[in-house]
PyMOL Python script that loads the backbone (N, CA, C, O; Angstrom):
from pymol import cmd

cmd.read_pdbstr("""\
ATOM      1  N   MET A   1      17.322   6.463   0.007  1.00  0.00           N
ATOM      2  CA  MET A   1      17.168   6.268   0.265  1.00  0.00           C
ATOM      3  C   MET A   1      17.041   4.381   1.119  1.00  0.00           C
ATOM      4  O   MET A   1      17.660   3.489   0.539  1.00  0.00           O
ATOM      5  N   HIS A   2      16.348   4.067   2.233  1.00  0.00           N
ATOM      6  CA  HIS A   2      16.764   3.137   3.141  1.00  0.00           C
ATOM      7  C   HIS A   2      15.046   2.417   3.371  1.00  0.00           C
ATOM      8  O   HIS A   2      14.144   2.864   4.078  1.00  0.00           O
ATOM      9  N   ARG A   3      15.043   1.320   2.592  1.00  0.00           N
ATOM     10  CA  ARG A   3      13.435   0.018   2.595  1.00  0.00           C
ATOM     11  C   ARG A   3      12.889  -0.292   4.355  1.00  0.00           C
ATOM     12  O   ARG A   3      13.712  -0.600   5.217  1.00  0.00           O
ATOM     13  N   ARG A   4      12.205  -0.224   4.491  1.00  0.00           N
ATOM     14  CA  ARG A   4      11.838  -0.944   5.186  1.00  0.00           C
ATOM     15  C   ARG A   4      10.539  -1.263   5.320  1.00  0.00           C
ATOM     16  O   ARG A   4       9.787  -0.365   4.942  1.00  0.00           O
ATOM     17  N   THR A   5       9.852  -2.538   5.858  1.00  0.00           N
ATOM     18  CA  THR A   5       9.044  -2.678   6.189  1.00  0.00           C
ATOM     19  C   THR A   5       8.302  -2.372   6.820  1.00  0.00           C
ATOM     20  O   THR A   5       8.794  -1.634   7.673  1.00  0.00           O
ATOM     21  N   ILE A   6       6.403  -2.609   7.057  1.00  0.00           N
ATOM     22  CA  ILE A   6       5.015  -1.968   8.651  1.00  0.00           C
ATOM     23  C   ILE A   6       4.400  -3.436   7.581  1.00  0.00           C
ATOM     24  O   ILE A   6       4.530  -4.139   6.579  1.00  0.00           O
ATOM     25  N   TYR A   7       3.614  -3.076   8.923  1.00  0.00           N
ATOM     26  CA  TYR A   7       2.219  -4.551   8.514  1.00  0.00           C
ATOM     27  C   TYR A   7       1.277  -3.131   9.003  1.00  0.00           C
ATOM     28  O   TYR A   7       1.449  -2.291   9.887  1.00  0.00           O
ATOM     29  N   LEU A   8       0.183  -3.340   7.924  1.00  0.00           N
ATOM     30  CA  LEU A   8      -1.017  -2.917   8.648  1.00  0.00           C
ATOM     31  C   LEU A   8      -2.550  -3.774   8.544  1.00  0.00           C
ATOM     32  O   LEU A   8      -2.745  -4.982   8.410  1.00  0.00           O
ATOM     33  N   ASP A   9      -3.319  -2.882   8.638  1.00  0.00           N
ATOM     34  CA  ASP A   9      -4.962  -3.589   9.507  1.00  0.00           C
ATOM     35  C   ASP A   9      -5.203  -3.425   7.860  1.00  0.00           C
ATOM     36  O   ASP A   9      -4.778  -2.647   7.006  1.00  0.00           O
ATOM     37  N   ARG A  10      -6.167  -4.642   7.867  1.00  0.00           N
ATOM     38  CA  ARG A  10      -6.664  -4.169   6.223  1.00  0.00           C
ATOM     39  C   ARG A  10      -7.458  -2.857   5.667  1.00  0.00           C
ATOM     40  O   ARG A  10      -7.413  -2.270   4.586  1.00  0.00           O
ATOM     41  N   ASP A  11      -7.978  -2.710   6.502  1.00  0.00           N
ATOM     42  CA  ASP A  11      -8.818  -1.303   6.273  1.00  0.00           C
ATOM     43  C   ASP A  11      -7.809  -0.123   6.571  1.00  0.00           C
ATOM     44  O   ASP A  11      -8.262   0.958   6.194  1.00  0.00           O
ATOM     45  N   LEU A  12      -6.763  -0.065   7.057  1.00  0.00           N
ATOM     46  CA  LEU A  12      -6.061   0.776   6.728  1.00  0.00           C
ATOM     47  C   LEU A  12      -4.464   0.773   6.022  1.00  0.00           C
ATOM     48  O   LEU A  12      -3.469   1.451   6.278  1.00  0.00           O
ATOM     49  N   GLU A  13      -4.770  -0.529   4.822  1.00  0.00           N
ATOM     50  CA  GLU A  13      -3.767  -0.543   3.235  1.00  0.00           C
ATOM     51  C   GLU A  13      -5.295  -0.412   2.464  1.00  0.00           C
ATOM     52  O   GLU A  13      -5.414   0.182   1.392  1.00  0.00           O
ATOM     53  N   VAL A  14      -6.312  -0.986   3.095  1.00  0.00           N
ATOM     54  CA  VAL A  14      -7.706  -0.283   1.581  1.00  0.00           C
ATOM     55  C   VAL A  14      -7.457   0.908   1.975  1.00  0.00           C
ATOM     56  O   VAL A  14      -6.255   0.650   1.910  1.00  0.00           O
ATOM     57  N   ARG A  15      -7.467   2.263   2.419  1.00  0.00           N
ATOM     58  CA  ARG A  15      -7.486   3.779   3.205  1.00  0.00           C
ATOM     59  C   ARG A  15      -6.527   4.227   2.028  1.00  0.00           C
ATOM     60  O   ARG A  15      -6.959   4.798   1.027  1.00  0.00           O
ATOM     61  N   LEU A  16      -4.924   3.862   2.267  1.00  0.00           N
ATOM     62  CA  LEU A  16      -4.333   3.749   1.946  1.00  0.00           C
ATOM     63  C   LEU A  16      -3.678   3.938   0.161  1.00  0.00           C
ATOM     64  O   LEU A  16      -2.838   4.698  -0.322  1.00  0.00           O
ATOM     65  N   LYS A  17      -4.535   2.853  -0.427  1.00  0.00           N
ATOM     66  CA  LYS A  17      -4.111   2.147  -1.741  1.00  0.00           C
ATOM     67  C   LYS A  17      -5.414   2.851  -2.244  1.00  0.00           C
ATOM     68  O   LYS A  17      -5.363   2.871  -3.474  1.00  0.00           O
ATOM     69  N   LEU A  18      -6.648   3.482  -1.752  1.00  0.00           N
ATOM     70  CA  LEU A  18      -7.569   4.618  -2.274  1.00  0.00           C
ATOM     71  C   LEU A  18      -6.491   6.047  -2.465  1.00  0.00           C
ATOM     72  O   LEU A  18      -6.496   6.476  -3.619  1.00  0.00           O
ATOM     73  N   GLU A  19      -5.751   6.675  -1.663  1.00  0.00           N
ATOM     74  CA  GLU A  19      -5.339   7.869  -0.838  1.00  0.00           C
ATOM     75  C   GLU A  19      -4.005   7.554  -2.467  1.00  0.00           C
ATOM     76  O   GLU A  19      -3.610   8.477  -3.180  1.00  0.00           O
ATOM     77  N   ALA A  20      -3.648   6.249  -2.627  1.00  0.00           N
ATOM     78  CA  ALA A  20      -2.225   6.157  -3.798  1.00  0.00           C
ATOM     79  C   ALA A  20      -2.810   6.226  -5.203  1.00  0.00           C
ATOM     80  O   ALA A  20      -2.033   6.702  -6.031  1.00  0.00           O
ATOM     81  N   MET A  21      -4.139   5.817  -5.708  1.00  0.00           N
ATOM     82  CA  MET A  21      -5.270   5.991  -6.529  1.00  0.00           C
ATOM     83  C   MET A  21      -5.391   7.470  -6.317  1.00  0.00           C
ATOM     84  O   MET A  21      -4.374   7.942  -6.826  1.00  0.00           O
ATOM     85  N   ARG A  22      -6.036   8.329  -5.879  1.00  0.00           N
ATOM     86  CA  ARG A  22      -6.569   8.945  -5.667  1.00  0.00           C
ATOM     87  C   ARG A  22      -5.275  10.121  -6.123  1.00  0.00           C
ATOM     88  O   ARG A  22      -5.705  10.507  -7.210  1.00  0.00           O
ATOM     89  N   ARG A  23      -4.469  10.585  -5.978  1.00  0.00           N
ATOM     90  CA  ARG A  23      -3.077  10.814  -5.561  1.00  0.00           C
ATOM     91  C   ARG A  23      -2.572  11.007  -7.231  1.00  0.00           C
ATOM     92  O   ARG A  23      -2.069  12.035  -7.683  1.00  0.00           O
ATOM     93  N   LYS A  24      -2.846   9.753  -7.992  1.00  0.00           N
ATOM     94  CA  LYS A  24      -2.214   9.468  -8.847  1.00  0.00           C
ATOM     95  C   LYS A  24      -0.563   9.172  -8.163  1.00  0.00           C
ATOM     96  O   LYS A  24       0.503   9.663  -8.535  1.00  0.00           O
ATOM     97  N   LYS A  25      -0.765   8.433  -7.321  1.00  0.00           N
ATOM     98  CA  LYS A  25       1.171   7.931  -7.216  1.00  0.00           C
ATOM     99  C   LYS A  25       1.483   7.284  -6.127  1.00  0.00           C
ATOM    100  O   LYS A  25       0.424   7.301  -5.499  1.00  0.00           O
ATOM    101  N   PRO A  26       2.184   6.775  -5.553  1.00  0.00           N
ATOM    102  CA  PRO A  26       3.254   5.277  -5.410  1.00  0.00           C
ATOM    103  C   PRO A  26       2.347   5.421  -4.316  1.00  0.00           C
ATOM    104  O   PRO A  26       1.803   6.501  -4.086  1.00  0.00           O
ATOM    105  N   VAL A  27       2.056   3.909  -3.297  1.00  0.00           N
ATOM    106  CA  VAL A  27       1.926   3.914  -2.195  1.00  0.00           C
ATOM    107  C   VAL A  27       3.099   4.355  -1.533  1.00  0.00           C
ATOM    108  O   VAL A  27       2.709   5.075  -0.615  1.00  0.00           O
ATOM    109  N   ALA A  28       4.525   4.283  -1.528  1.00  0.00           N
ATOM    110  CA  ALA A  28       4.820   4.326  -0.375  1.00  0.00           C
ATOM    111  C   ALA A  28       5.571   6.086  -0.911  1.00  0.00           C
ATOM    112  O   ALA A  28       6.628   6.305  -0.320  1.00  0.00           O
ATOM    113  N   ALA A  29       5.211   7.025  -1.716  1.00  0.00           N
ATOM    114  CA  ALA A  29       5.257   8.222  -1.693  1.00  0.00           C
ATOM    115  C   ALA A  29       4.120   8.739  -0.741  1.00  0.00           C
ATOM    116  O   ALA A  29       3.913   9.912  -0.430  1.00  0.00           O
ATOM    117  N   VAL A  30       3.760   8.162  -0.534  1.00  0.00           N
ATOM    118  CA  VAL A  30       2.213   8.609  -0.186  1.00  0.00           C
ATOM    119  C   VAL A  30       2.533   8.030   1.587  1.00  0.00           C
ATOM    120  O   VAL A  30       2.001   8.615   2.531  1.00  0.00           O
ATOM    121  N   ILE A  31       2.791   7.696   1.642  1.00  0.00           N
ATOM    122  CA  ILE A  31       3.585   7.138   3.259  1.00  0.00           C
ATOM    123  C   ILE A  31       4.399   8.230   3.409  1.00  0.00           C
ATOM    124  O   ILE A  31       4.191   9.063   4.291  1.00  0.00           O
ATOM    125  N   ARG A  32       5.468   8.318   2.491  1.00  0.00           N
ATOM    126  CA  ARG A  32       6.564   9.091   3.272  1.00  0.00           C
ATOM    127  C   ARG A  32       6.009  10.828   3.052  1.00  0.00           C
ATOM    128  O   ARG A  32       6.423  11.593   3.924  1.00  0.00           O
ATOM    129  N   ASP A  33       5.325  11.303   2.208  1.00  0.00           N
ATOM    130  CA  ASP A  33       4.405  12.875   2.660  1.00  0.00           C
ATOM    131  C   ASP A  33       3.549  12.634   3.914  1.00  0.00           C
ATOM    132  O   ASP A  33       2.965  13.602   4.400  1.00  0.00           O
ATOM    133  N   ALA A  34       3.415  11.280   4.540  1.00  0.00           N
ATOM    134  CA  ALA A  34       2.540  11.485   5.630  1.00  0.00           C
ATOM    135  C   ALA A  34       3.512  10.799   6.642  1.00  0.00           C
ATOM    136  O   ALA A  34       3.032   9.744   7.056  1.00  0.00           O
ATOM    137  N   LEU A  35       4.079  10.936   6.880  1.00  0.00           N
ATOM    138  CA  LEU A  35       4.841  10.871   7.852  1.00  0.00           C
ATOM    139  C   LEU A  35       6.246  12.245   8.191  1.00  0.00           C
ATOM    140  O   LEU A  35       6.725  12.810   9.174  1.00  0.00           O
ATOM    141  N   ARG A  36       6.445  12.253   6.567  1.00  0.00           N
ATOM    142  CA  ARG A  36       6.841  14.248   6.745  1.00  0.00           C
ATOM    143  C   ARG A  36       6.171  14.985   7.436  1.00  0.00           C
ATOM    144  O   ARG A  36       6.613  15.604   8.404  1.00  0.00           O
ATOM    145  N   SER A  37       4.166  15.041   6.735  1.00  0.00           N
ATOM    146  CA  SER A  37       3.567  15.529   7.510  1.00  0.00           C
ATOM    147  C   SER A  37       3.324  15.316   8.911  1.00  0.00           C
ATOM    148  O   SER A  37       2.895  16.264   9.570  1.00  0.00           O
ATOM    149  N   TYR A  38       3.545  14.157   9.482  1.00  0.00           N
ATOM    150  CA  TYR A  38       2.949  13.904  10.637  1.00  0.00           C
ATOM    151  C   TYR A  38       4.586  14.799  11.272  1.00  0.00           C
ATOM    152  O   TYR A  38       4.441  15.939  11.711  1.00  0.00           O
ATOM    153  N   PHE A  39       5.690  14.318  11.259  1.00  0.00           N
ATOM    154  CA  PHE A  39       6.824  15.080  12.134  1.00  0.00           C
ATOM    155  C   PHE A  39       6.640  16.177  11.820  1.00  0.00           C
ATOM    156  O   PHE A  39       6.464  16.753  12.894  1.00  0.00           O
ATOM    157  N   ASN A  40       6.566  16.827  11.110  1.00  0.00           N
ATOM    158  CA  ASN A  40       6.517  18.382  11.064  1.00  0.00           C
ATOM    159  C   ASN A  40       4.923  19.295  11.915  1.00  0.00           C
ATOM    160  O   ASN A  40       4.755  20.473  12.233  1.00  0.00           O
ATOM    161  N   ASP A  41       4.036  18.089  12.027  1.00  0.00           N
ATOM    162  CA  ASP A  41       3.519  18.975  12.807  1.00  0.00           C
ATOM    163  C   ASP A  41       3.706  19.214  14.074  1.00  0.00           C
ATOM    164  O   ASP A  41       3.219  20.095  14.783  1.00  0.00           O
ATOM    165  N   ARG A  42       4.897  17.854  14.469  1.00  0.00           N
ATOM    166  CA  ARG A  42       4.914  17.839  15.281  1.00  0.00           C
ATOM    167  C   ARG A  42       6.080  18.729  15.965  1.00  0.00           C
ATOM    168  O   ARG A  42       6.727  18.637  17.008  1.00  0.00           O
ATOM    169  N   HIS A  43       6.044  19.502  15.036  1.00  0.00           N
ATOM    170  CA  HIS A  43       7.646  20.692  15.754  1.00  0.00           C
ATOM    171  C   HIS A  43       8.728  20.402  18.061  1.00  0.00           C
ATOM    172  O   HIS A  43       9.113  20.786  19.165  1.00  0.00           O
ATOM    173  N   GLU A  44       8.482  19.304  16.863  1.00  0.00           N
ATOM    174  CA  GLU A  44       9.822  19.019  17.981  1.00  0.00           C
ATOM    175  C   GLU A  44      11.178  19.141  17.512  1.00  0.00           C
ATOM    176  O   GLU A  44      11.173  19.224  16.284  1.00  0.00           O
ATOM    177  N   LYS A  45      12.289  19.182  17.979  1.00  0.00           N
ATOM    178  CA  LYS A  45      13.383  19.569  17.806  1.00  0.00           C
ATOM    179  C   LYS A  45      13.588  18.361  17.489  1.00  0.00           C
ATOM    180  O   LYS A  45      12.818  17.404  17.569  1.00  0.00           O
ATOM    181  N   LEU A  46      15.887  18.474  16.696  1.00  0.00           N
ATOM    182  CA  LEU A  46      16.373  16.764  17.266  1.00  0.00           C
ATOM    183  C   LEU A  46      16.963  17.205  18.039  1.00  0.00           C
ATOM    184  O   LEU A  46      17.105  18.411  18.243  1.00  0.00           O
ATOM    185  N   PRO A  47      17.402  16.372  18.597  1.00  0.00           N
ATOM    186  CA  PRO A  47      18.793  16.318  20.496  1.00  0.00           C
ATOM    187  C   PRO A  47      19.889  17.386  19.548  1.00  0.00           C
ATOM    188  O   PRO A  47      20.206  17.506  18.364  1.00  0.00           O
ATOM    189  N   PRO A  48      20.250  18.097  20.956  1.00  0.00           N
ATOM    190  CA  PRO A  48      21.017  18.984  20.604  1.00  0.00           C
ATOM    191  C   PRO A  48      22.242  18.097  19.352  1.00  0.00           C
ATOM    192  O   PRO A  48      21.962  16.900  19.276  1.00  0.00           O
ATOM    193  N   GLY A  49      23.176  18.415  18.655  1.00  0.00           N
ATOM    194  CA  GLY A  49      23.777  18.239  17.773  1.00  0.00           C
ATOM    195  C   GLY A  49      23.758  17.746  17.106  1.00  0.00           C
ATOM    196  O   GLY A  49      24.628  18.149  16.335  1.00  0.00           O
ATOM    197  N   VAL A  50      23.198  16.826  16.667  1.00  0.00           N
ATOM    198  CA  VAL A  50      22.951  16.258  15.577  1.00  0.00           C
ATOM    199  C   VAL A  50      22.392  17.324  14.298  1.00  0.00           C
ATOM    200  O   VAL A  50      21.439  18.103  14.274  1.00  0.00           O
ATOM    201  N   GLY A  51      23.451  16.975  13.253  1.00  0.00           N
ATOM    202  CA  GLY A  51      23.748  17.446  11.990  1.00  0.00           C
ATOM    203  C   GLY A  51      24.691  18.379  11.692  1.00  0.00           C
ATOM    204  O   GLY A  51      25.099  18.867  10.637  1.00  0.00           O
ATOM    205  N   ALA A  52      25.082  18.597  13.416  1.00  0.00           N
ATOM    206  CA  ALA A  52      26.064  19.985  13.390  1.00  0.00           C
ATOM    207  C   ALA A  52      27.691  19.678  13.570  1.00  0.00           C
ATOM    208  O   ALA A  52      28.411  20.439  14.216  1.00  0.00           O
ATOM    209  N   PHE A  53      28.205  18.421  12.893  1.00  0.00           N
ATOM    210  CA  PHE A  53      29.351  18.227  13.014  1.00  0.00           C
ATOM    211  C   PHE A  53      29.423  17.566  11.590  1.00  0.00           C
ATOM    212  O   PHE A  53      28.610  16.872  10.978  1.00  0.00           O
ATOM    213  N   ARG A  54      30.506  17.960  11.320  1.00  0.00           N
ATOM    214  CA  ARG A  54      31.134  16.657  10.160  1.00  0.00           C
ATOM    215  C   ARG A  54      32.974  15.990  10.367  1.00  0.00           C
ATOM    216  O   ARG A  54      33.957  16.514  10.891  1.00  0.00           O
ATOM    217  N   SER A  55      32.871  15.267   9.999  1.00  0.00           N
ATOM    218  CA  SER A  55      34.282  15.037  10.409  1.00  0.00           C
ATOM    219  C   SER A  55      35.074  14.922   9.639  1.00  0.00           C
ATOM    220  O   SER A  55      36.266  14.717   9.869  1.00  0.00           O
ATOM    221  N   ASN A  56      34.417  15.065   8.292  1.00  0.00           N
ATOM    222  CA  ASN A  56      34.826  14.863   6.628  1.00  0.00           C
ATOM    223  C   ASN A  56      35.580  12.839   6.242  1.00  0.00           C
ATOM    224  O   ASN A  56      36.545  12.484   5.565  1.00  0.00           O
ATOM    225  N   ARG A  57      34.938  12.323   6.754  1.00  0.00           N
ATOM    226  CA  ARG A  57      35.629  10.929   7.397  1.00  0.00           C
ATOM    227  C   ARG A  57      34.108  10.210   6.806  1.00  0.00           C
ATOM    228  O   ARG A  57      32.963  10.633   6.961  1.00  0.00           O
ATOM    229  N   LYS A  58      34.692   8.719   5.935  1.00  0.00           N
ATOM    230  CA  LYS A  58      33.426   8.639   6.086  1.00  0.00           C
ATOM    231  C   LYS A  58      33.350   7.318   6.466  1.00  0.00           C
ATOM    232  O   LYS A  58      32.729   6.568   5.714  1.00  0.00           O
ATOM    233  N   LYS A  59      34.188   6.551   8.168  1.00  0.00           N
ATOM    234  CA  LYS A  59      33.846   5.221   8.053  1.00  0.00           C
ATOM    235  C   LYS A  59      34.024   5.842   9.716  1.00  0.00           C
ATOM    236  O   LYS A  59      35.112   5.563  10.219  1.00  0.00           O
ATOM    237  N   THR A  60      32.969   6.723  10.678  1.00  0.00           N
ATOM    238  CA  THR A  60      33.779   7.241  11.984  1.00  0.00           C
ATOM    239  C   THR A  60      32.155   6.673  12.434  1.00  0.00           C
ATOM    240  O   THR A  60      31.879   6.486  13.619  1.00  0.00           O
ATOM    241  N   ALA A  61      31.445   6.505  11.649  1.00  0.00           N
ATOM    242  CA  ALA A  61      30.680   5.062  12.360  1.00  0.00           C
ATOM    243  C   ALA A  61      30.715   3.835  12.776  1.00  0.00           C
ATOM    244  O   ALA A  61      29.974   3.166  13.496  1.00  0.00           O
ATOM    245  N   GLU A  62      32.058   3.557  12.004  1.00  0.00           N
ATOM    246  CA  GLU A  62      32.358   2.360  11.988  1.00  0.00           C
ATOM    247  C   GLU A  62      33.353   2.100  13.256  1.00  0.00           C
ATOM    248  O   GLU A  62      33.728   1.012  13.694  1.00  0.00           O
ATOM    249  N   ARG A  63      33.713   3.569  13.774  1.00  0.00           N
ATOM    250  CA  ARG A  63      35.036   3.383  14.994  1.00  0.00           C
ATOM    251  C   ARG A  63      34.182   4.378  15.493  1.00  0.00           C
ATOM    252  O   ARG A  63      34.819   5.420  15.346  1.00  0.00           O
ATOM    253  N   ALA A  64      32.715   4.735  16.178  1.00  0.00           N
ATOM    254  CA  ALA A  64      31.866   5.079  17.041  1.00  0.00           C
ATOM    255  C   ALA A  64      32.410   5.772  18.599  1.00  0.00           C
ATOM    256  O   ALA A  64      32.458   6.855  19.183  1.00  0.00           O
ATOM    257  N   GLU A  65      32.814   4.127  18.812  1.00  0.00           N
ATOM    258  CA  GLU A  65      33.031   3.971  20.515  1.00  0.00           C
ATOM    259  C   GLU A  65      34.679   4.807  20.886  1.00  0.00           C
ATOM    260  O   GLU A  65      35.117   5.552  21.762  1.00  0.00           O
ATOM    261  N   LYS A  66      35.168   4.177  19.693  1.00  0.00           N
ATOM    262  CA  LYS A  66      36.925   5.074  19.600  1.00  0.00           C
ATOM    263  C   LYS A  66      36.985   6.256  19.804  1.00  0.00           C
ATOM    264  O   LYS A  66      37.470   6.950  20.698  1.00  0.00           O
ATOM    265  N   VAL A  67      36.055   6.577  18.232  1.00  0.00           N
ATOM    266  CA  VAL A  67      35.882   8.464  18.688  1.00  0.00           C
ATOM    267  C   VAL A  67      35.467   8.641  20.273  1.00  0.00           C
ATOM    268  O   VAL A  67      36.283   8.730  21.189  1.00  0.00           O
ATOM    269  N   LEU A  68      33.829   8.678  20.432  1.00  0.00           N
ATOM    270  CA  LEU A  68      33.518   8.963  21.897  1.00  0.00           C
ATOM    271  C   LEU A  68      34.011   8.254  22.529  1.00  0.00           C
ATOM    272  O   LEU A  68      33.156   7.387  22.707  1.00  0.00           O
ATOM    273  N   ARG A  69      35.556   7.759  23.459  1.00  0.00           N
ATOM    274  CA  ARG A  69      36.343   7.379  23.853  1.00  0.00           C
ATOM    275  C   ARG A  69      37.546   8.577  23.548  1.00  0.00           C
ATOM    276  O   ARG A  69      37.997   9.371  24.374  1.00  0.00           O
ATOM    277  N   ASP A  70      37.811   8.485  22.518  1.00  0.00           N
ATOM    278  CA  ASP A  70      38.796  10.046  22.144  1.00  0.00           C
ATOM    279  C   ASP A  70      38.110  10.973  22.840  1.00  0.00           C
ATOM    280  O   ASP A  70      38.805  11.496  23.712  1.00  0.00           O
ATOM    281  N   SER A  71      36.784  11.449  22.768  1.00  0.00           N
ATOM    282  CA  SER A  71      35.958  12.642  22.740  1.00  0.00           C
ATOM    283  C   SER A  71      36.054  12.446  23.913  1.00  0.00           C
ATOM    284  O   SER A  71      37.175  12.954  23.962  1.00  0.00           O
ATOM    285  N   ARG A  72      35.893  12.185  24.828  1.00  0.00           N
ATOM    286  CA  ARG A  72      36.072  12.351  26.726  1.00  0.00           C
ATOM    287  C   ARG A  72      33.966  12.133  26.611  1.00  0.00           C
ATOM    288  O   ARG A  72      33.217  12.425  27.543  1.00  0.00           O
ATOM    289  N   PHE A  73      33.693  11.807  25.810  1.00  0.00           N
ATOM    290  CA  PHE A  73      32.300  12.168  26.530  1.00  0.00           C
ATOM    291  C   PHE A  73      31.217  11.578  26.855  1.00  0.00           C
ATOM    292  O   PHE A  73      30.747  10.757  26.068  1.00  0.00           O
ATOM    293  N   GLY A  74      30.628  11.826  27.967  1.00  0.00           N
ATOM    294  CA  GLY A  74      29.783  11.494  29.119  1.00  0.00           C
ATOM    295  C   GLY A  74      30.512  11.504  30.009  1.00  0.00           C
ATOM    296  O   GLY A  74      30.028  11.273  31.117  1.00  0.00           O
ATOM    297  N   GLU A  75      32.055  11.788  29.892  1.00  0.00           N
ATOM    298  CA  GLU A  75      32.665  12.239  31.241  1.00  0.00           C
ATOM    299  C   GLU A  75      33.043  13.504  32.790  1.00  0.00           C
ATOM    300  O   GLU A  75      34.013  14.237  32.598  1.00  0.00           O
ATOM    301  N   ASP A  76      32.511  13.626  33.764  1.00  0.00           N
ATOM    302  CA  ASP A  76      32.337  15.079  33.637  1.00  0.00           C
ATOM    303  C   ASP A  76      34.732  15.893  34.360  1.00  0.00           C
ATOM    304  O   ASP A  76      34.994  17.096  34.385  1.00  0.00           O
TER     305      ASP A  76
END
""", "prot")
cmd.dss("prot")
cmd.show_as("cartoon", "prot")
cmd.util.cbc("prot")
cmd.orient("prot")
């Protein structure tokens, strides 16, 4: 998991804490549940190709520019 910082209005913070207490879950779990629900309800597709390829290389992100250049991505 990755850590994120969010800023909440006071009333939203209170409602979030009350919901966490009601569910007997940590606030972070309630936020994750809410985000999952939000994105699942939108029914938007991920961009084409997301998750479709596996390079089996661990450092592809460090070589992203070279990989794109070598694949001729974006060229006609």
